[in-house]
Biopython code that builds the backbone (N, CA, C, O; Angstrom):
import numpy as np
from Bio.PDB.StructureBuilder import StructureBuilder

atoms = [
    (1, "UNK", "N", (110.809, 146.001, 56.528)),
    (1, "UNK", "CA", (110.887, 144.568, 56.591)),
    (1, "UNK", "C", (111.282, 144.036, 55.224)),
    (1, "UNK", "O", (110.826, 144.540, 54.197)),
    (2, "UNK", "N", (112.115, 143.036, 55.215)),
    (2, "UNK", "CA", (112.564, 142.378, 54.000)),
    (2, "UNK", "C", (111.784, 141.075, 53.896)),
    (2, "UNK", "O", (111.939, 140.193, 54.741)),
    (3, "UNK", "N", (110.948, 140.944, 52.873)),
    (3, "UNK", "CA", (110.038, 139.805, 52.756)),
    (3, "UNK", "C", (110.167, 139.144, 51.393)),
    (3, "UNK", "O", (110.882, 139.632, 50.518)),
    (4, "UNK", "N", (109.474, 138.037, 51.224)),
    (4, "UNK", "CA", (109.408, 137.407, 49.905)),
    (4, "UNK", "C", (107.994, 136.904, 49.665)),
    (4, "UNK", "O", (107.243, 136.658, 50.608)),
    (5, "UNK", "N", (107.641, 136.755, 48.399)),
    (5, "UNK", "CA", (106.302, 136.293, 48.018)),
    (5, "UNK", "C", (106.435, 135.454, 46.746)),
    (5, "UNK", "O", (107.413, 135.585, 46.010)),
    (6, "UNK", "N", (105.451, 134.595, 46.493)),
    (6, "UNK", "CA", (105.494, 133.782, 45.277)),
    (6, "UNK", "C", (105.499, 134.661, 44.031)),
    (6, "UNK", "O", (104.882, 135.726, 44.006)),
    (7, "UNK", "N", (106.195, 134.206, 43.010)),
    (7, "UNK", "CA", (106.200, 134.909, 41.730)),
    (7, "UNK", "C", (104.938, 134.497, 40.977)),
    (7, "UNK", "O", (104.738, 133.309, 40.727)),
    (8, "UNK", "N", (104.084, 135.453, 40.612)),
    (8, "UNK", "CA", (102.871, 135.094, 39.880)),
    (8, "UNK", "C", (103.224, 134.309, 38.615)),
    (8, "UNK", "O", (104.004, 134.775, 37.785)),
    (9, "UNK", "N", (102.652, 133.128, 38.480)),
    (9, "UNK", "CA", (102.905, 132.290, 37.316)),
    (9, "UNK", "C", (104.240, 131.574, 37.355)),
    (9, "UNK", "O", (104.583, 130.859, 36.413)),
    (10, "UNK", "N", (105.005, 131.753, 38.432)),
    (10, "UNK", "CA", (106.316, 131.118, 38.541)),
    (10, "UNK", "C", (106.217, 129.680, 39.004)),
    (10, "UNK", "O", (105.165, 129.217, 39.444)),
    (11, "UNK", "N", (107.317, 128.996, 38.898)),
    (11, "UNK", "CA", (107.372, 127.601, 39.354)),
    (11, "UNK", "C", (107.173, 127.540, 40.863)),
    (11, "UNK", "O", (107.528, 128.482, 41.571)),
    (12, "UNK", "N", (106.609, 126.439, 41.364)),
    (12, "UNK", "CA", (106.420, 126.302, 42.810)),
    (12, "UNK", "C", (107.734, 126.501, 43.571)),
    (12, "UNK", "O", (108.772, 125.962, 43.188)),
    (13, "UNK", "N", (107.675, 127.266, 44.628)),
    (13, "UNK", "CA", (108.850, 127.533, 45.448)),
    (13, "UNK", "C", (109.681, 128.722, 45.008)),
    (13, "UNK", "O", (110.586, 129.138, 45.733)),
    (14, "UNK", "N", (109.399, 129.281, 43.840)),
    (14, "UNK", "CA", (110.154, 130.445, 43.373)),
    (14, "UNK", "C", (109.494, 131.710, 43.921)),
    (14, "UNK", "O", (108.280, 131.890, 43.824)),
    (15, "UNK", "N", (110.314, 132.570, 44.493)),
    (15, "UNK", "CA", (109.785, 133.779, 45.110)),
    (15, "UNK", "C", (110.558, 135.002, 44.644)),
    (15, "UNK", "O", (111.649, 134.904, 44.082)),
    (16, "UNK", "N", (109.953, 136.159, 44.897)),
    (16, "UNK", "CA", (110.634, 137.430, 44.677)),
    (16, "UNK", "C", (110.721, 138.133, 46.013)),
    (16, "UNK", "O", (109.879, 137.921, 46.885)),
    (17, "UNK", "N", (111.732, 138.967, 46.182)),
    (17, "UNK", "CA", (111.906, 139.694, 47.435)),
    (17, "UNK", "C", (111.329, 141.097, 47.290)),
    (17, "UNK", "O", (111.285, 141.666, 46.199)),
    (18, "UNK", "N", (110.889, 141.638, 48.425)),
    (18, "UNK", "CA", (110.378, 143.005, 48.455)),
    (18, "UNK", "C", (110.516, 143.537, 49.872)),
    (18, "UNK", "O", (110.711, 142.767, 50.812)),
    (19, "UNK", "N", (110.417, 144.833, 50.025)),
    (19, "UNK", "CA", (110.473, 145.443, 51.348)),
    (19, "UNK", "C", (109.135, 146.089, 51.662)),
    (19, "UNK", "O", (108.396, 146.510, 50.772)),
    (20, "UNK", "N", (108.852, 146.154, 52.929)),
    (20, "UNK", "CA", (107.619, 146.794, 53.391)),
    (20, "UNK", "C", (107.914, 147.461, 54.725)),
    (20, "UNK", "O", (108.513, 146.854, 55.613)),
    (21, "UNK", "N", (107.495, 148.702, 54.861)),
    (21, "UNK", "CA", (107.698, 149.423, 56.113)),
    (21, "UNK", "C", (106.621, 149.040, 57.113)),
    (21, "UNK", "O", (105.436, 149.004, 56.781)),
    (22, "UNK", "N", (107.036, 148.754, 58.332)),
    (22, "UNK", "CA", (106.106, 148.480, 59.417)),
    (22, "UNK", "C", (105.938, 149.785, 60.176)),
    (22, "UNK", "O", (106.717, 150.098, 61.075)),
    (23, "UNK", "N", (104.923, 150.534, 59.809)),
    (23, "UNK", "CA", (104.757, 151.869, 60.382)),
    (23, "UNK", "C", (103.686, 151.917, 61.462)),
    (23, "UNK", "O", (103.705, 152.808, 62.311)),
    (24, "UNK", "N", (102.753, 150.974, 61.442)),
    (24, "UNK", "CA", (101.658, 151.005, 62.403)),
    (24, "UNK", "C", (101.542, 149.663, 63.104)),
    (24, "UNK", "O", (101.418, 148.622, 62.460)),
    (25, "UNK", "N", (101.582, 149.698, 64.414)),
    (25, "UNK", "CA", (101.381, 148.492, 65.205)),
    (25, "UNK", "C", (99.921, 148.388, 65.608)),
    (25, "UNK", "O", (99.271, 149.402, 65.860)),
    (26, "UNK", "N", (99.406, 147.173, 65.671)),
    (26, "UNK", "CA", (98.067, 146.958, 66.207)),
    (26, "UNK", "C", (98.087, 147.484, 67.650)),
    (26, "UNK", "O", (98.933, 147.056, 68.435)),
    (27, "UNK", "N", (97.190, 148.390, 68.017)),
    (27, "UNK", "CA", (97.228, 148.979, 69.364)),
    (27, "UNK", "C", (97.018, 147.959, 70.484)),
    (27, "UNK", "O", (97.386, 148.228, 71.627)),
    (28, "UNK", "N", (96.438, 146.802, 70.184)),
    (28, "UNK", "CA", (96.261, 145.768, 71.210)),
    (28, "UNK", "C", (97.356, 144.704, 71.136)),
    (28, "UNK", "O", (97.241, 143.645, 71.753)),
    (29, "UNK", "N", (98.423, 144.993, 70.374)),
    (29, "UNK", "CA", (99.504, 144.014, 70.233)),
    (29, "UNK", "C", (100.507, 144.128, 71.378)),
    (29, "UNK", "O", (100.669, 145.184, 71.990)),
    (30, "UNK", "N", (101.164, 143.022, 71.643)),
    (30, "UNK", "CA", (102.243, 143.004, 72.616)),
    (30, "UNK", "C", (103.352, 143.952, 72.173)),
    (30, "UNK", "O", (103.974, 144.614, 73.004)),
    (31, "UNK", "N", (103.599, 144.017, 70.874)),
    (31, "UNK", "CA", (104.632, 144.903, 70.335)),
    (31, "UNK", "C", (104.353, 146.351, 70.720)),
    (31, "UNK", "O", (105.264, 147.070, 71.130)),
    (32, "UNK", "N", (103.099, 146.784, 70.592)),
    (32, "UNK", "CA", (102.732, 148.158, 70.935)),
    (32, "UNK", "C", (102.931, 148.408, 72.428)),
    (32, "UNK", "O", (103.425, 149.464, 72.822)),
    (33, "UNK", "N", (102.548, 147.441, 73.257)),
    (33, "UNK", "CA", (102.729, 147.594, 74.703)),
    (33, "UNK", "C", (104.215, 147.695, 75.057)),
    (33, "UNK", "O", (104.612, 148.569, 75.827)),
    (34, "UNK", "N", (105.031, 146.804, 74.497)),
    (34, "UNK", "CA", (106.454, 146.812, 74.822)),
    (34, "UNK", "C", (107.139, 148.082, 74.347)),
    (34, "UNK", "O", (108.097, 148.534, 74.975)),
    (35, "UNK", "N", (106.675, 148.661, 73.264)),
    (35, "UNK", "CA", (107.262, 149.897, 72.742)),
    (35, "UNK", "C", (107.030, 151.076, 73.679)),
    (35, "UNK", "O", (107.776, 152.054, 73.626)),
    (36, "UNK", "N", (106.019, 151.006, 74.531)),
    (36, "UNK", "CA", (105.730, 152.128, 75.434)),
    (36, "UNK", "C", (106.766, 152.281, 76.541)),
    (36, "UNK", "O", (106.791, 153.308, 77.220)),
    (37, "UNK", "N", (107.624, 151.274, 76.736)),
    (37, "UNK", "CA", (108.640, 151.361, 77.794)),
    (37, "UNK", "C", (109.677, 152.434, 77.484)),
    (37, "UNK", "O", (110.292, 152.982, 78.400)),
    (38, "UNK", "N", (109.879, 152.743, 76.196)),
    (38, "UNK", "CA", (110.852, 153.762, 75.816)),
    (38, "UNK", "C", (112.299, 153.310, 75.954)),
    (38, "UNK", "O", (113.208, 154.140, 75.975)),
    (39, "UNK", "N", (112.518, 152.009, 76.048)),
    (39, "UNK", "CA", (113.858, 151.447, 76.160)),
    (39, "UNK", "C", (114.136, 150.692, 74.860)),
    (39, "UNK", "O", (113.298, 149.893, 74.441)),
    (40, "UNK", "N", (115.280, 150.916, 74.205)),
    (40, "UNK", "CA", (115.507, 150.317, 72.890)),
    (40, "UNK", "C", (115.664, 148.797, 72.890)),
    (40, "UNK", "O", (115.288, 148.152, 71.912)),
    (41, "UNK", "N", (116.210, 148.203, 73.959)),
    (41, "UNK", "CA", (116.406, 146.749, 74.024)),
    (41, "UNK", "C", (116.283, 146.312, 75.471)),
    (41, "UNK", "O", (116.832, 146.951, 76.369)),
    (42, "UNK", "N", (115.553, 145.208, 75.699)),
    (42, "UNK", "CA", (115.480, 144.671, 77.055)),
    (42, "UNK", "C", (114.924, 143.256, 77.057)),
    (42, "UNK", "O", (114.309, 142.811, 76.088)),
    (43, "UNK", "N", (115.151, 142.562, 78.159)),
    (43, "UNK", "CA", (114.625, 141.228, 78.404)),
    (43, "UNK", "C", (113.541, 141.364, 79.454)),
    (43, "UNK", "O", (113.747, 142.005, 80.484)),
    (44, "UNK", "N", (112.398, 140.770, 79.203)),
    (44, "UNK", "CA", (111.274, 140.850, 80.136)),
    (44, "UNK", "C", (110.838, 139.453, 80.524)),
    (44, "UNK", "O", (110.451, 138.658, 79.667)),
    (45, "UNK", "N", (110.897, 139.146, 81.816)),
    (45, "UNK", "CA", (110.437, 137.861, 82.347)),
    (45, "UNK", "C", (108.933, 137.976, 82.591)),
    (45, "UNK", "O", (108.509, 138.614, 83.554)),
    (46, "UNK", "N", (108.131, 137.368, 81.731)),
    (46, "UNK", "CA", (106.673, 137.474, 81.859)),
    (46, "UNK", "C", (106.137, 136.715, 83.073)),
    (46, "UNK", "O", (105.001, 136.946, 83.486)),
    (47, "UNK", "N", (106.929, 135.821, 83.644)),
    (47, "UNK", "CA", (106.499, 135.111, 84.855)),
    (47, "UNK", "C", (106.433, 136.057, 86.040)),
    (47, "UNK", "O", (105.832, 135.731, 87.064)),
    (48, "UNK", "N", (107.055, 137.241, 85.908)),
    (48, "UNK", "CA", (107.035, 138.215, 87.003)),
    (48, "UNK", "C", (105.914, 139.241, 86.867)),
    (48, "UNK", "O", (105.796, 140.134, 87.706)),
    (49, "UNK", "N", (105.088, 139.130, 85.825)),
    (49, "UNK", "CA", (103.947, 140.048, 85.679)),
    (49, "UNK", "C", (102.981, 139.770, 86.833)),
    (49, "UNK", "O", (102.574, 138.624, 87.027)),
    (50, "UNK", "N", (102.610, 140.791, 87.595)),
    (50, "UNK", "CA", (101.724, 140.566, 88.740)),
    (50, "UNK", "C", (100.345, 140.056, 88.313)),
    (50, "UNK", "O", (99.914, 140.274, 87.180)),
    (51, "UNK", "N", (99.670, 139.383, 89.228)),
    (51, "UNK", "CA", (98.352, 138.811, 88.950)),
    (51, "UNK", "C", (97.247, 139.861, 88.958)),
    (51, "UNK", "O", (96.181, 139.639, 88.384)),
    (52, "UNK", "N", (97.487, 140.995, 89.598)),
    (52, "UNK", "CA", (96.481, 142.061, 89.629)),
    (52, "UNK", "C", (97.185, 143.408, 89.631)),
    (52, "UNK", "O", (98.394, 143.500, 89.843)),
    (53, "UNK", "N", (96.398, 144.448, 89.389)),
    (53, "UNK", "CA", (96.940, 145.796, 89.374)),
    (53, "UNK", "C", (97.099, 146.324, 87.959)),
    (53, "UNK", "O", (96.746, 145.642, 86.997)),
    (54, "UNK", "N", (97.630, 147.539, 87.824)),
    (54, "UNK", "CA", (97.702, 148.192, 86.514)),
    (54, "UNK", "C", (98.567, 147.456, 85.487)),
    (54, "UNK", "O", (98.233, 147.435, 84.303)),
    (55, "UNK", "N", (99.671, 146.856, 85.928)),
    (55, "UNK", "CA", (100.523, 146.129, 84.975)),
    (55, "UNK", "C", (99.793, 144.891, 84.478)),
    (55, "UNK", "O", (99.809, 144.603, 83.281)),
    (56, "UNK", "N", (99.160, 144.162, 85.372)),
    (56, "UNK", "CA", (98.384, 142.983, 84.967)),
    (56, "UNK", "C", (97.271, 143.379, 84.006)),
    (56, "UNK", "O", (96.998, 142.659, 83.046)),
    (57, "UNK", "N", (96.635, 144.501, 84.252)),
    (57, "UNK", "CA", (95.558, 144.962, 83.371)),
    (57, "UNK", "C", (96.076, 145.300, 81.979)),
    (57, "UNK", "O", (95.415, 145.010, 80.982)),
    (58, "UNK", "N", (97.256, 145.913, 81.906)),
    (58, "UNK", "CA", (97.839, 146.227, 80.582)),
    (58, "UNK", "C", (98.127, 144.955, 79.796)),
    (58, "UNK", "O", (97.834, 144.881, 78.603)),
    (59, "UNK", "N", (98.703, 143.950, 80.463)),
    (59, "UNK", "CA", (98.994, 142.692, 79.771)),
    (59, "UNK", "C", (97.718, 141.932, 79.431)),
    (59, "UNK", "O", (97.668, 141.252, 78.407)),
    (60, "UNK", "N", (96.694, 142.031, 80.261)),
    (60, "UNK", "CA", (95.416, 141.359, 79.973)),
    (60, "UNK", "C", (94.743, 141.965, 78.745)),
    (60, "UNK", "O", (93.966, 141.286, 78.073)),
    (61, "UNK", "N", (95.030, 143.231, 78.442)),
    (61, "UNK", "CA", (94.429, 143.894, 77.278)),
    (61, "UNK", "C", (95.111, 143.513, 75.967)),
    (61, "UNK", "O", (94.592, 143.806, 74.890)),
    (62, "UNK", "N", (96.265, 142.866, 76.051)),
    (62, "UNK", "CA", (96.991, 142.451, 74.848)),
    (62, "UNK", "C", (96.300, 141.236, 74.233)),
    (62, "UNK", "O", (96.020, 140.252, 74.917)),
    (63, "UNK", "N", (96.031, 141.323, 72.927)),
    (63, "UNK", "CA", (95.341, 140.219, 72.248)),
    (63, "UNK", "C", (96.114, 139.673, 71.053)),
    (63, "UNK", "O", (95.666, 138.723, 70.410)),
    (64, "UNK", "N", (97.284, 140.270, 70.743)),
    (64, "UNK", "CA", (97.998, 139.820, 69.548)),
    (64, "UNK", "C", (99.484, 140.139, 69.641)),
    (64, "UNK", "O", (99.928, 140.880, 70.518)),
    (65, "UNK", "N", (100.244, 139.556, 68.706)),
    (65, "UNK", "CA", (101.627, 139.938, 68.447)),
    (65, "UNK", "C", (101.713, 140.245, 66.958)),
    (65, "UNK", "O", (100.924, 139.734, 66.164)),
    (66, "UNK", "N", (102.659, 141.066, 66.593)),
    (66, "UNK", "CA", (102.825, 141.395, 65.186)),
    (66, "UNK", "C", (103.726, 140.344, 64.540)),
    (66, "UNK", "O", (104.832, 140.085, 65.013)),
    (67, "UNK", "N", (103.243, 139.747, 63.464)),
    (67, "UNK", "CA", (104.043, 138.838, 62.646)),
    (67, "UNK", "C", (104.114, 139.492, 61.274)),
    (67, "UNK", "O", (103.267, 139.276, 60.407)),
    (68, "UNK", "N", (105.158, 140.301, 61.111)),
    (68, "UNK", "CA", (105.217, 141.153, 59.937)),
    (68, "UNK", "C", (104.217, 142.270, 60.124)),
    (68, "UNK", "O", (104.165, 142.887, 61.187)),
    (69, "UNK", "N", (103.426, 142.535, 59.110)),
    (69, "UNK", "CA", (102.406, 143.585, 59.206)),
    (69, "UNK", "C", (101.071, 143.038, 59.680)),
    (69, "UNK", "O", (100.096, 143.783, 59.778)),
    (70, "UNK", "N", (101.016, 141.750, 59.975)),
    (70, "UNK", "CA", (99.781, 141.071, 60.386)),
    (70, "UNK", "C", (99.751, 140.887, 61.899)),
    (70, "UNK", "O", (100.729, 140.428, 62.489)),
    (71, "UNK", "N", (98.640, 141.242, 62.524)),
    (71, "UNK", "CA", (98.459, 140.963, 63.953)),
    (71, "UNK", "C", (97.970, 139.517, 64.092)),
    (71, "UNK", "O", (96.994, 139.119, 63.456)),
    (72, "UNK", "N", (98.659, 138.742, 64.929)),
    (72, "UNK", "CA", (98.319, 137.338, 65.142)),
    (72, "UNK", "C", (97.817, 137.167, 66.571)),
    (72, "UNK", "O", (98.503, 137.566, 67.511)),
    (73, "UNK", "N", (96.631, 136.581, 66.755)),
    (73, "UNK", "CA", (96.077, 136.429, 68.110)),
    (73, "UNK", "C", (96.992, 135.617, 69.026)),
    (73, "UNK", "O", (97.528, 134.582, 68.630)),
    (74, "UNK", "N", (97.159, 136.102, 70.253)),
    (74, "UNK", "CA", (97.954, 135.388, 71.252)),
    (74, "UNK", "C", (97.676, 135.960, 72.637)),
    (74, "UNK", "O", (97.358, 137.139, 72.786)),
    (75, "UNK", "N", (97.801, 135.111, 73.638)),
    (75, "UNK", "CA", (97.811, 135.551, 75.029)),
    (75, "UNK", "C", (99.271, 135.451, 75.467)),
    (75, "UNK", "O", (99.742, 134.349, 75.749)),
    (76, "UNK", "N", (99.998, 136.557, 75.534)),
    (76, "UNK", "CA", (101.446, 136.486, 75.750)),
    (76, "UNK", "C", (101.859, 135.850, 77.069)),
    (76, "UNK", "O", (102.860, 135.135, 77.115)),
    (77, "UNK", "N", (101.118, 136.092, 78.139)),
    (77, "UNK", "CA", (101.526, 135.523, 79.422)),
    (77, "UNK", "C", (101.280, 134.021, 79.477)),
    (77, "UNK", "O", (101.892, 133.329, 80.291)),
    (78, "UNK", "N", (100.402, 133.507, 78.633)),
    (78, "UNK", "CA", (100.201, 132.059, 78.541)),
    (78, "UNK", "C", (101.159, 131.433, 77.534)),
    (78, "UNK", "O", (101.530, 130.267, 77.673)),
    (79, "UNK", "N", (101.560, 132.195, 76.526)),
    (79, "UNK", "CA", (102.379, 131.650, 75.438)),
    (79, "UNK", "C", (103.877, 131.723, 75.702)),
    (79, "UNK", "O", (104.621, 130.881, 75.199)),
    (80, "UNK", "N", (104.339, 132.690, 76.467)),
    (80, "UNK", "CA", (105.774, 132.924, 76.615)),
    (80, "UNK", "C", (106.172, 133.035, 78.084)),
    (80, "UNK", "O", (105.400, 133.518, 78.912)),
    (81, "UNK", "N", (107.375, 132.586, 78.393)),
    (81, "UNK", "CA", (107.951, 132.791, 79.725)),
    (81, "UNK", "C", (108.692, 134.120, 79.793)),
    (81, "UNK", "O", (108.650, 134.816, 80.808)),
    (82, "UNK", "N", (109.377, 134.469, 78.690)),
    (82, "UNK", "CA", (110.168, 135.690, 78.652)),
    (82, "UNK", "C", (110.213, 136.214, 77.220)),
    (82, "UNK", "O", (109.968, 135.474, 76.267)),
    (83, "UNK", "N", (110.527, 137.487, 77.086)),
    (83, "UNK", "CA", (110.610, 138.129, 75.777)),
    (83, "UNK", "C", (111.865, 138.982, 75.702)),
    (83, "UNK", "O", (112.306, 139.556, 76.698)),
    (84, "UNK", "N", (112.424, 139.052, 74.520)),
    (84, "UNK", "CA", (113.491, 140.004, 74.238)),
    (84, "UNK", "C", (112.886, 141.050, 73.308)),
    (84, "UNK", "O", (112.372, 140.716, 72.241)),
    (85, "UNK", "N", (112.948, 142.295, 73.709)),
    (85, "UNK", "CA", (112.417, 143.387, 72.898)),
    (85, "UNK", "C", (113.585, 144.118, 72.253)),
    (85, "UNK", "O", (114.544, 144.489, 72.930)),
    (86, "UNK", "N", (113.502, 144.323, 70.951)),
    (86, "UNK", "CA", (114.488, 145.091, 70.200)),
    (86, "UNK", "C", (113.711, 146.095, 69.357)),
    (86, "UNK", "O", (112.925, 145.709, 68.492)),
    (87, "UNK", "N", (113.929, 147.369, 69.608)),
    (87, "UNK", "CA", (113.185, 148.422, 68.935)),
    (87, "UNK", "C", (113.492, 148.490, 67.443)),
    (87, "UNK", "O", (112.584, 148.674, 66.633)),
    (88, "UNK", "N", (114.757, 148.344, 67.074)),
    (88, "UNK", "CA", (115.142, 148.506, 65.673)),
    (88, "UNK", "C", (116.347, 147.622, 65.380)),
    (88, "UNK", "O", (117.257, 147.508, 66.202)),
    (89, "UNK", "N", (116.347, 147.004, 64.216)),
    (89, "UNK", "CA", (117.487, 146.198, 63.783)),
    (89, "UNK", "C", (118.004, 146.737, 62.459)),
    (89, "UNK", "O", (117.272, 147.376, 61.703)),
    (90, "UNK", "N", (119.259, 146.473, 62.198)),
    (90, "UNK", "CA", (119.868, 146.877, 60.939)),
    (90, "UNK", "C", (119.546, 145.817, 59.895)),
    (90, "UNK", "O", (119.737, 144.628, 60.154)),
    (91, "UNK", "N", (119.065, 146.213, 58.731)),
    (91, "UNK", "CA", (118.739, 145.215, 57.706)),
    (91, "UNK", "C", (119.983, 144.444, 57.273)),
    (91, "UNK", "O", (121.085, 144.990, 57.221)),
    (92, "UNK", "N", (119.784, 143.192, 56.972)),
    (92, "UNK", "CA", (120.890, 142.388, 56.468)),
    (92, "UNK", "C", (121.089, 142.711, 55.003)),
    (92, "UNK", "O", (120.176, 143.205, 54.341)),
    (93, "UNK", "N", (122.265, 142.437, 54.500)),
    (93, "UNK", "CA", (122.602, 142.730, 53.114)),
    (93, "UNK", "C", (122.446, 141.474, 52.269)),
    (93, "UNK", "O", (122.756, 140.372, 52.721)),
    (94, "UNK", "N", (121.979, 141.638, 51.076)),
    (94, "UNK", "CA", (121.747, 140.498, 50.190)),
    (94, "UNK", "C", (122.176, 140.857, 48.784)),
    (94, "UNK", "O", (122.243, 142.028, 48.412)),
    (95, "UNK", "N", (122.460, 139.837, 48.022)),
    (95, "UNK", "CA", (122.766, 140.062, 46.609)),
    (95, "UNK", "C", (121.507, 139.908, 45.749)),
    (95, "UNK", "O", (121.541, 140.088, 44.532)),
    (96, "UNK", "N", (120.387, 139.568, 46.422)),
    (96, "UNK", "CA", (119.126, 139.434, 45.682)),
    (96, "UNK", "C", (118.596, 140.820, 45.311)),
    (96, "UNK", "O", (118.643, 141.753, 46.112)),
    (97, "UNK", "N", (118.107, 140.930, 44.122)),
    (97, "UNK", "CA", (117.541, 142.209, 43.675)),
    (97, "UNK", "C", (116.096, 142.320, 44.144)),
    (97, "UNK", "O", (115.362, 141.332, 44.149)),
    (98, "UNK", "N", (115.701, 143.489, 44.527)),
    (98, "UNK", "CA", (114.304, 143.730, 44.878)),
    (98, "UNK", "C", (113.902, 145.111, 44.459)),
    (98, "UNK", "O", (112.757, 145.511, 44.666)),
]
sb = StructureBuilder()
sb.init_structure("model")
sb.init_model(0)
sb.init_chain("A")
sb.init_seg("    ")
for serial, (resi, resn, name, xyz) in enumerate(atoms, 1):
    if name == "N":
        sb.init_residue(resn, " ", resi, " ")
    sb.init_atom(name, np.array(xyz, "f"), 0.0, 1.0, " ", f" {name:<3s}", serial, name[0])
structure = sb.get_structure()
């Protein structure tokens, strides 16, 4: 992940860039559940998740989404109608040094 953070002692709004590998997903995250499909890219209509059964139980066990390396609490079927899953993206190029 390509991120930025405040420069210690720097002027307000000034940041430095850095990279961080996202190697571990929260096991109760939507990201971890979607990764189990084994498909590199797909669109999922969450309105089609059944109300009961094993698929409903898997989605009911989800308590977060990954926002960077931080797990953020969410109920995905209440928060989203559909999701686009992308397993891996190519980093963008920048002239900023990190």
